[in-house]
VOLUM-241434 format. One record per residue (C-alpha): residue number from 1; residue in three letters; y, x, z. Coordinates in steps of 0.2 Angstrom, whole numbers. Example, Ala and Ser with C-alpha at 12.3 -4.5 7.8 and 13.67 -1.06 7.14 Angstrom:
<pts>
<pt><n>1</n><res>ala</res><yy>-22</yy><xx>62</xx><zz>39</zz></pt>
<pt><n>2</n><res>ser</res><yy>-5</yy><xx>68</xx><zz>36</zz></pt>
</pts>
This chain:
<pts>
<pt><n>1</n><res>met</res><yy>199</yy><xx>-202</xx><zz>6</zz></pt>
<pt><n>2</n><res>asn</res><yy>187</yy><xx>-214</xx><zz>16</zz></pt>
<pt><n>3</n><res>gln</res><yy>194</yy><xx>-232</xx><zz>16</zz></pt>
<pt><n>4</n><res>asp</res><yy>189</yy><xx>-235</xx><zz>34</zz></pt>
<pt><n>5</n><res>tyr</res><yy>198</yy><xx>-220</xx><zz>40</zz></pt>
<pt><n>6</n><res>val</res><yy>214</yy><xx>-225</xx><zz>30</zz></pt>
<pt><n>7</n><res>glu</res><yy>212</yy><xx>-243</xx><zz>37</zz></pt>
<pt><n>8</n><res>lys</res><yy>213</yy><xx>-236</xx><zz>54</zz></pt>
<pt><n>9</n><res>phe</res><yy>230</yy><xx>-229</xx><zz>51</zz></pt>
<pt><n>10</n><res>ser</res><yy>237</yy><xx>-245</xx><zz>45</zz></pt>
<pt><n>11</n><res>gln</res><yy>237</yy><xx>-250</xx><zz>63</zz></pt>
<pt><n>12</n><res>val</res><yy>250</yy><xx>-237</xx><zz>67</zz></pt>
<pt><n>13</n><res>pro</res><yy>267</yy><xx>-245</xx><zz>70</zz></pt>
<pt><n>14</n><res>leu</res><yy>276</yy><xx>-232</xx><zz>59</zz></pt>
<pt><n>15</n><res>phe</res><yy>265</yy><xx>-237</xx><zz>44</zz></pt>
<pt><n>16</n><res>glu</res><yy>267</yy><xx>-256</xx><zz>46</zz></pt>
<pt><n>17</n><res>gly</res><yy>268</yy><xx>-264</xx><zz>29</zz></pt>
<pt><n>18</n><res>leu</res><yy>262</yy><xx>-249</xx><zz>20</zz></pt>
<pt><n>19</n><res>glu</res><yy>248</yy><xx>-251</xx><zz>7</zz></pt>
<pt><n>20</n><res>arg</res><yy>232</yy><xx>-241</xx><zz>10</zz></pt>
<pt><n>21</n><res>thr</res><yy>236</yy><xx>-230</xx><zz>-5</zz></pt>
<pt><n>22</n><res>glu</res><yy>253</yy><xx>-226</xx><zz>3</zz></pt>
<pt><n>23</n><res>ile</res><yy>245</yy><xx>-222</xx><zz>19</zz></pt>
<pt><n>24</n><res>ala</res><yy>232</yy><xx>-211</xx><zz>10</zz></pt>
<pt><n>25</n><res>asp</res><yy>246</yy><xx>-201</xx><zz>2</zz></pt>
<pt><n>26</n><res>leu</res><yy>255</yy><xx>-198</xx><zz>18</zz></pt>
<pt><n>27</n><res>leu</res><yy>239</yy><xx>-192</xx><zz>26</zz></pt>
<pt><n>28</n><res>arg</res><yy>238</yy><xx>-179</xx><zz>13</zz></pt>
<pt><n>29</n><res>ile</res><yy>252</yy><xx>-169</xx><zz>21</zz></pt>
<pt><n>30</n><res>thr</res><yy>245</yy><xx>-170</xx><zz>38</zz></pt>
<pt><n>31</n><res>glu</res><yy>237</yy><xx>-156</xx><zz>49</zz></pt>
<pt><n>32</n><res>asn</res><yy>223</yy><xx>-159</xx><zz>61</zz></pt>
<pt><n>33</n><res>val</res><yy>226</yy><xx>-154</xx><zz>79</zz></pt>
<pt><n>34</n><res>glu</res><yy>213</yy><xx>-153</xx><zz>92</zz></pt>
<pt><n>35</n><res>ala</res><yy>220</yy><xx>-156</xx><zz>110</zz></pt>
<pt><n>36</n><res>lys</res><yy>212</yy><xx>-150</xx><zz>126</zz></pt>
<pt><n>37</n><res>glu</res><yy>215</yy><xx>-158</xx><zz>143</zz></pt>
<pt><n>38</n><res>gly</res><yy>231</yy><xx>-150</xx><zz>151</zz></pt>
<pt><n>39</n><res>glu</res><yy>237</yy><xx>-143</xx><zz>134</zz></pt>
<pt><n>40</n><res>leu</res><yy>256</yy><xx>-145</xx><zz>131</zz></pt>
<pt><n>41</n><res>ile</res><yy>258</yy><xx>-152</xx><zz>113</zz></pt>
<pt><n>42</n><res>val</res><yy>277</yy><xx>-152</xx><zz>112</zz></pt>
<pt><n>43</n><res>arg</res><yy>289</yy><xx>-145</xx><zz>124</zz></pt>
<pt><n>44</n><res>gln</res><yy>306</yy><xx>-153</xx><zz>129</zz></pt>
<pt><n>45</n><res>gly</res><yy>320</yy><xx>-142</xx><zz>123</zz></pt>
<pt><n>46</n><res>thr</res><yy>312</yy><xx>-135</xx><zz>108</zz></pt>
<pt><n>47</n><res>pro</res><yy>316</yy><xx>-139</xx><zz>90</zz></pt>
<pt><n>48</n><res>gly</res><yy>306</yy><xx>-154</xx><zz>83</zz></pt>
<pt><n>49</n><res>asp</res><yy>294</yy><xx>-148</xx><zz>69</zz></pt>
<pt><n>50</n><res>gly</res><yy>286</yy><xx>-165</xx><zz>65</zz></pt>
<pt><n>51</n><res>phe</res><yy>279</yy><xx>-181</xx><zz>72</zz></pt>
<pt><n>52</n><res>tyr</res><yy>261</yy><xx>-184</xx><zz>78</zz></pt>
<pt><n>53</n><res>val</res><yy>249</yy><xx>-199</xx><zz>78</zz></pt>
<pt><n>54</n><res>ile</res><yy>235</yy><xx>-200</xx><zz>91</zz></pt>
<pt><n>55</n><res>gly</res><yy>218</yy><xx>-202</xx><zz>83</zz></pt>
<pt><n>56</n><res>ala</res><yy>209</yy><xx>-200</xx><zz>100</zz></pt>
<pt><n>57</n><res>gly</res><yy>213</yy><xx>-195</xx><zz>118</zz></pt>
<pt><n>58</n><res>thr</res><yy>226</yy><xx>-199</xx><zz>131</zz></pt>
<pt><n>59</n><res>phe</res><yy>243</yy><xx>-190</xx><zz>132</zz></pt>
<pt><n>60</n><res>glu</res><yy>258</yy><xx>-192</xx><zz>143</zz></pt>
<pt><n>61</n><res>val</res><yy>276</yy><xx>-191</xx><zz>139</zz></pt>
<pt><n>62</n><res>leu</res><yy>285</yy><xx>-180</xx><zz>152</zz></pt>
<pt><n>63</n><res>lys</res><yy>304</yy><xx>-178</xx><zz>155</zz></pt>
<pt><n>64</n><res>ser</res><yy>310</yy><xx>-163</xx><zz>165</zz></pt>
<pt><n>65</n><res>gly</res><yy>326</yy><xx>-164</xx><zz>175</zz></pt>
<pt><n>66</n><res>lys</res><yy>331</yy><xx>-166</xx><zz>193</zz></pt>
<pt><n>67</n><res>lys</res><yy>314</yy><xx>-174</xx><zz>196</zz></pt>
<pt><n>68</n><res>asp</res><yy>300</yy><xx>-173</xx><zz>183</zz></pt>
<pt><n>69</n><res>glu</res><yy>295</yy><xx>-190</xx><zz>177</zz></pt>
<pt><n>70</n><res>val</res><yy>281</yy><xx>-198</xx><zz>166</zz></pt>
<pt><n>71</n><res>leu</res><yy>290</yy><xx>-209</xx><zz>154</zz></pt>
<pt><n>72</n><res>ala</res><yy>274</yy><xx>-215</xx><zz>145</zz></pt>
<pt><n>73</n><res>arg</res><yy>255</yy><xx>-214</xx><zz>143</zz></pt>
<pt><n>74</n><res>leu</res><yy>250</yy><xx>-214</xx><zz>125</zz></pt>
<pt><n>75</n><res>glu</res><yy>233</yy><xx>-217</xx><zz>117</zz></pt>
<pt><n>76</n><res>asp</res><yy>224</yy><xx>-221</xx><zz>100</zz></pt>
<pt><n>77</n><res>leu</res><yy>236</yy><xx>-224</xx><zz>86</zz></pt>
<pt><n>78</n><res>ser</res><yy>252</yy><xx>-221</xx><zz>96</zz></pt>
<pt><n>79</n><res>ser</res><yy>265</yy><xx>-209</xx><zz>89</zz></pt>
<pt><n>80</n><res>phe</res><yy>278</yy><xx>-197</xx><zz>96</zz></pt>
<pt><n>81</n><res>gly</res><yy>290</yy><xx>-185</xx><zz>89</zz></pt>
<pt><n>82</n><res>glu</res><yy>297</yy><xx>-196</xx><zz>76</zz></pt>
<pt><n>83</n><res>met</res><yy>315</yy><xx>-192</xx><zz>80</zz></pt>
<pt><n>84</n><res>ser</res><yy>312</yy><xx>-174</xx><zz>74</zz></pt>
<pt><n>85</n><res>leu</res><yy>312</yy><xx>-182</xx><zz>56</zz></pt>
<pt><n>86</n><res>val</res><yy>330</yy><xx>-188</xx><zz>57</zz></pt>
<pt><n>87</n><res>thr</res><yy>339</yy><xx>-176</xx><zz>68</zz></pt>
<pt><n>88</n><res>glu</res><yy>340</yy><xx>-157</xx><zz>71</zz></pt>
<pt><n>89</n><res>asp</res><yy>341</yy><xx>-160</xx><zz>90</zz></pt>
<pt><n>90</n><res>glu</res><yy>329</yy><xx>-152</xx><zz>102</zz></pt>
<pt><n>91</n><res>arg</res><yy>314</yy><xx>-162</xx><zz>108</zz></pt>
<pt><n>92</n><res>ser</res><yy>320</yy><xx>-174</xx><zz>122</zz></pt>
<pt><n>93</n><res>ala</res><yy>303</yy><xx>-174</xx><zz>131</zz></pt>
<pt><n>94</n><res>ser</res><yy>287</yy><xx>-164</xx><zz>132</zz></pt>
<pt><n>95</n><res>val</res><yy>270</yy><xx>-172</xx><zz>128</zz></pt>
<pt><n>96</n><res>met</res><yy>254</yy><xx>-166</xx><zz>137</zz></pt>
<pt><n>97</n><res>cys</res><yy>236</yy><xx>-170</xx><zz>134</zz></pt>
<pt><n>98</n><res>val</res><yy>228</yy><xx>-178</xx><zz>149</zz></pt>
<pt><n>99</n><res>ala</res><yy>211</yy><xx>-182</xx><zz>140</zz></pt>
<pt><n>100</n><res>ala</res><yy>205</yy><xx>-172</xx><zz>126</zz></pt>
<pt><n>101</n><res>gly</res><yy>208</yy><xx>-179</xx><zz>109</zz></pt>
<pt><n>102</n><res>arg</res><yy>214</yy><xx>-177</xx><zz>91</zz></pt>
<pt><n>103</n><res>leu</res><yy>231</yy><xx>-179</xx><zz>83</zz></pt>
<pt><n>104</n><res>lys</res><yy>237</yy><xx>-180</xx><zz>65</zz></pt>
<pt><n>105</n><res>arg</res><yy>253</yy><xx>-169</xx><zz>64</zz></pt>
<pt><n>106</n><res>phe</res><yy>266</yy><xx>-174</xx><zz>50</zz></pt>
<pt><n>107</n><res>pro</res><yy>276</yy><xx>-158</xx><zz>47</zz></pt>
<pt><n>108</n><res>lys</res><yy>294</yy><xx>-161</xx><zz>46</zz></pt>
<pt><n>109</n><res>asp</res><yy>297</yy><xx>-150</xx><zz>31</zz></pt>
<pt><n>110</n><res>lys</res><yy>283</yy><xx>-159</xx><zz>21</zz></pt>
<pt><n>111</n><res>phe</res><yy>289</yy><xx>-176</xx><zz>26</zz></pt>
<pt><n>112</n><res>gln</res><yy>308</yy><xx>-171</xx><zz>23</zz></pt>
<pt><n>113</n><res>ala</res><yy>302</yy><xx>-165</xx><zz>5</zz></pt>
<pt><n>114</n><res>leu</res><yy>295</yy><xx>-183</xx><zz>2</zz></pt>
<pt><n>115</n><res>ile</res><yy>312</yy><xx>-190</xx><zz>7</zz></pt>
<pt><n>116</n><res>asp</res><yy>322</yy><xx>-178</xx><zz>-4</zz></pt>
<pt><n>117</n><res>glu</res><yy>311</yy><xx>-183</xx><zz>-19</zz></pt>
<pt><n>118</n><res>gly</res><yy>315</yy><xx>-201</xx><zz>-16</zz></pt>
<pt><n>119</n><res>asn</res><yy>297</yy><xx>-205</xx><zz>-11</zz></pt>
<pt><n>120</n><res>leu</res><yy>298</yy><xx>-224</xx><zz>-7</zz></pt>
<pt><n>121</n><res>thr</res><yy>284</yy><xx>-223</xx><zz>6</zz></pt>
<pt><n>122</n><res>ala</res><yy>293</yy><xx>-210</xx><zz>16</zz></pt>
<pt><n>123</n><res>phe</res><yy>308</yy><xx>-221</xx><zz>16</zz></pt>
<pt><n>124</n><res>lys</res><yy>297</yy><xx>-236</xx><zz>23</zz></pt>
<pt><n>125</n><res>val</res><yy>291</yy><xx>-225</xx><zz>37</zz></pt>
<pt><n>126</n><res>val</res><yy>309</yy><xx>-220</xx><zz>41</zz></pt>
<pt><n>127</n><res>arg</res><yy>313</yy><xx>-239</xx><zz>41</zz></pt>
<pt><n>128</n><res>asn</res><yy>299</yy><xx>-243</xx><zz>53</zz></pt>
<pt><n>129</n><res>met</res><yy>304</yy><xx>-228</xx><zz>64</zz></pt>
<pt><n>130</n><res>cys</res><yy>322</yy><xx>-236</xx><zz>65</zz></pt>
<pt><n>131</n><res>arg</res><yy>314</yy><xx>-252</xx><zz>71</zz></pt>
<pt><n>132</n><res>leu</res><yy>303</yy><xx>-243</xx><zz>83</zz></pt>
<pt><n>133</n><res>leu</res><yy>317</yy><xx>-233</xx><zz>91</zz></pt>
<pt><n>134</n><res>ala</res><yy>328</yy><xx>-249</xx><zz>92</zz></pt>
<pt><n>135</n><res>arg</res><yy>314</yy><xx>-258</xx><zz>102</zz></pt>
<pt><n>136</n><res>arg</res><yy>313</yy><xx>-243</xx><zz>113</zz></pt>
<pt><n>137</n><res>leu</res><yy>332</yy><xx>-242</xx><zz>116</zz></pt>
<pt><n>138</n><res>ala</res><yy>332</yy><xx>-261</xx><zz>119</zz></pt>
<pt><n>139</n><res>ala</res><yy>318</yy><xx>-259</xx><zz>132</zz></pt>
<pt><n>140</n><res>ser</res><yy>327</yy><xx>-244</xx><zz>140</zz></pt>
<pt><n>141</n><res>asp</res><yy>343</yy><xx>-255</xx><zz>141</zz></pt>
<pt><n>142</n><res>his</res><yy>333</yy><xx>-269</xx><zz>150</zz></pt>
<pt><n>143</n><res>arg</res><yy>326</yy><xx>-257</xx><zz>162</zz></pt>
<pt><n>144</n><res>leu</res><yy>343</yy><xx>-250</xx><zz>167</zz></pt>
<pt><n>145</n><res>ile</res><yy>351</yy><xx>-268</xx><zz>168</zz></pt>
<pt><n>146</n><res>asp</res><yy>336</yy><xx>-274</xx><zz>179</zz></pt>
<pt><n>147</n><res>asn</res><yy>338</yy><xx>-259</xx><zz>191</zz></pt>
</pts>
């Protein structure tokens, strides 16, 4: 696998602290997804089937409810859908492509198999995911307190 390509993914927060060889091993389980403008990548309320890392393009995280809301705008090397790796809950938001791009999809079943095998790299990703989710929760708490 191309070293520059693997190096690019070392900038993904979920892969923080991973060696290039560990990232390359993880990339072997991925699927490439081409996204067109206006395409819904994941839909709120559906079962989570994996997480995604943005290789190119722009995506919006959308929450449907009493009023539809854009929660975030994501670009290169951002990720979404991580919670599907640790919970059986339905997706909490939708993600739509707003500028054509490419994604790497990490299928839940393949990632879960790594965890079941005791793969240390998979556990490192889960640890990083916990850190990321804790930061998001703290930021959400601050927004609620400030309002």
